C-alpha positions in Angstrom: 132.6 -140.1 -28.4 132.7 -140.3 -32.1 135.9 -142.3 -32.0 134.5 -144.9 -29.6 131.4 -145.3 -31.7 133.6 -145.7 -34.8 135.7 -148.3 -33.0 132.6 -150.4 -32.2 131.4 -150.3 -35.8 134.9 -151.2 -37.0 135.0 -154.2 -34.7 131.5 -155.4 -35.8 132.2 -155.0 -39.5 135.6 -156.7 -39.3 134.2 -159.6 -37.2 131.4 -160.2 -39.6 133.7 -160.2 -42.6 136.1 -162.6 -40.9 133.4 -164.9 -39.6 131.9 -165.1 -43.1 135.4 -165.9 -44.5 136.8 -168.3 -41.9 134.1 -169.1 -39.3 133.9 -168.2 -35.7 136.1 -170.8 -33.9 139.3 -170.0 -35.8 139.2 -166.3 -34.9 140.9 -164.7 -31.9 140.2 -161.4 -30.3 143.7 -160.1 -31.0 143.3 -161.0 -34.7 139.9 -159.2 -34.9 141.4 -156.1 -33.3 144.4 -156.0 -35.5 142.3 -156.3 -38.7 139.9 -153.6 -37.4 142.8 -151.3 -36.5 141.6 -150.8 -32.9 143.4 -151.5 -29.6 142.4 -154.6 -27.6 141.2 -152.4 -24.8 138.5 -151.0 -27.1 137.2 -154.5 -27.8 136.6 -155.3 -24.1 135.1 -151.8 -23.6 132.3 -152.8 -25.9 132.2 -156.6 -25.7 132.8 -158.8 -22.6 133.8 -161.8 -24.7 134.1 -163.2 -28.2 130.7 -164.8 -27.8 129.2 -161.4 -26.9 130.7 -160.0 -30.1 129.3 -162.9 -32.2 125.8 -162.2 -30.7 126.2 -158.5 -31.6 127.3 -159.4 -35.2 124.2 -161.7 -35.5 121.9 -159.0 -34.3 123.4 -156.4 -36.5 123.2 -158.6 -39.6 119.6 -159.6 -38.8 118.5 -155.9 -38.3 119.6 -155.2 -41.9 118.2 -158.4 -43.3 114.9 -158.2 -41.5 114.5 -154.7 -42.8 115.1 -155.9 -46.4 112.8 -158.9 -46.0 110.0 -156.7 -44.5 110.3 -154.2 -47.4 109.9 -157.1 -49.9 107.4 -159.3 -48.1 105.1 -156.4 -47.0 105.2 -154.7 -50.4 102.3 -154.1 -52.7 102.9 -157.0 -55.1 100.8 -160.1 -55.1 101.8 -162.7 -52.5 103.7 -165.1 -54.8 105.4 -162.2 -56.6 106.7 -161.1 -53.2 108.2 -164.5 -52.4 109.8 -164.5 -55.9 111.4 -161.1 -55.2 112.7 -162.4 -51.9 114.5 -165.3 -53.7 115.7 -162.9 -56.4 117.2 -160.6 -53.7 118.9 -163.5 -52.0 120.5 -164.7 -55.2 121.6 -161.2 -56.0 123.2 -160.8 -52.6 125.2 -164.1 -52.9 126.4 -163.0 -56.4 127.5 -159.7 -55.1 129.4 -161.3 -52.3 131.1 -163.7 -54.7 132.2 -160.8 -56.9 133.5 -158.9 -53.9 135.6 -161.7 -52.3 135.8 -164.4 -54.9 133.8 -167.0 -53.0 130.2 -167.6 -52.2 129.9 -166.7 -48.5 126.6 -168.4 -47.9 124.2 -167.3 -45.1 125.8 -166.0 -41.9 123.1 -167.6 -39.8 123.3 -170.9 -41.5 127.0 -171.0 -41.3 127.0 -170.3 -37.6 124.2 -172.8 -37.0 126.3 -175.6 -38.5 129.4 -174.5 -36.7 128.1 -173.4 -33.3 124.7 -174.7 -32.4 126.0 -177.7 -30.5 128.6 -175.6 -28.6 127.2 -172.3 -27.5 123.7 -172.2 -26.2 123.3 -168.4 -26.3 124.2 -168.4 -30.0 122.0 -171.4 -30.8 119.0 -169.8 -29.1 119.5 -166.5 -30.9 119.8 -168.2 -34.3 116.7 -170.2 -33.6 114.8 -167.0 -32.8 115.9 -165.5 -36.1 114.9 -168.5 -38.2 111.5 -168.5 -36.4 111.1 -164.9 -37.3 111.9 -165.6 -40.9 109.3 -168.4 -40.9 106.6 -166.1 -39.5 107.3 -163.5 -42.1 107.1 -166.0 -44.9 104.0 -167.6 -43.3 102.1 -164.4 -43.5 102.6 -164.2 -47.2 101.8 -167.9 -47.8 98.6 -167.4 -45.8 97.6 -164.6 -48.2 98.3 -166.8 -51.2 96.3 -169.6 -49.6 93.3 -167.3 -49.0 93.5 -166.3 -52.7 93.5 -170.0 -53.8 97.0 -169.6 -55.3 98.6 -172.4 -53.3 97.5 -175.7 -51.9 99.0 -176.3 -48.4 97.4 -177.7 -45.3 99.3 -175.3 -42.9 100.7 -172.0 -44.0 103.3 -171.9 -41.2 104.7 -175.4 -41.9 104.7 -174.6 -45.6 106.7 -171.4 -44.8 109.1 -173.5 -42.7 109.7 -175.7 -45.7 110.3 -172.6 -47.9 112.8 -171.1 -45.5 114.6 -174.5 -45.2 114.7 -174.8 -49.0 116.1 -171.3 -49.3 118.7 -172.0 -46.7 119.6 -175.3 -48.2 120.1 -173.9 -51.7 122.3 -171.1 -50.3 124.3 -173.8 -48.5 124.8 -175.7 -51.8 125.9 -172.5 -53.5 128.5 -172.0 -50.8 129.6 -175.7 -51.0 130.1 -175.6 -54.8 131.1 -171.9 -54.9 128.5 -171.5 -57.6 125.5 -169.2 -57.5 123.9 -171.0 -60.3 122.8 -173.5 -57.6 120.3 -170.9 -56.6 118.5 -171.0 -60.0 116.2 -173.7 -58.9 114.9 -171.8 -55.9 111.7 -170.4 -57.4 110.6 -173.6 -59.1 111.2 -175.6 -56.0 109.3 -173.1 -53.9 106.3 -173.3 -56.2 106.4 -177.1 -56.0 106.5 -177.0 -52.2 103.5 -174.7 -52.1 101.5 -176.6 -54.6 101.1 -173.3 -56.5 98.5 -173.1 -59.2 98.8 -171.3 -62.5 97.1 -167.8 -62.2 94.0 -168.7 -64.3 93.4 -171.9 -62.4 93.8 -170.1 -59.1 91.3 -167.4 -60.2 88.7 -170.1 -61.1 89.2 -171.9 -57.8 88.7 -168.7 -55.8 85.3 -168.0 -57.4 
């Protein structure tokens, strides 16, 4: 039992690394199994198709990322500080990836959206669900900031959608230019999108 469990984890980890490096379409099942060091029969024991594997990789990655986002966005810091920490963690993750493999890998979800959303409905639907979850998580924090008079937006959810899109877009540019310095403008752009006020002005407006 331990060996079969280990085989599944090897396949998932290898598939994610290869998808981040080369994309989904260029990979074959035989290549994934060879890189993972598992027989092809093990692949089909756990996954009925390459698409099923991709969906499992997406879910595995989101489980970890959602946990990290929740830890930051549900923390005890003030709302805007929590958003800043999310951007800081995103930038740190991209830098770590670049140091590890020599290139900026970008966002797994964004990469697959660009590559697969017009070809595989199951993957498109799952990615849409994940981005919607991200928007809802950010919207909760933006709503807190709005109630405190720290931001000026007409709709917290739409503002959160703009923030997530800006985050995703800057990560895309970092990947395109292979330069994590492209992420340096994230926080200033976020504050501009939210119409954020200086702390003293926000405190006066809330009185």
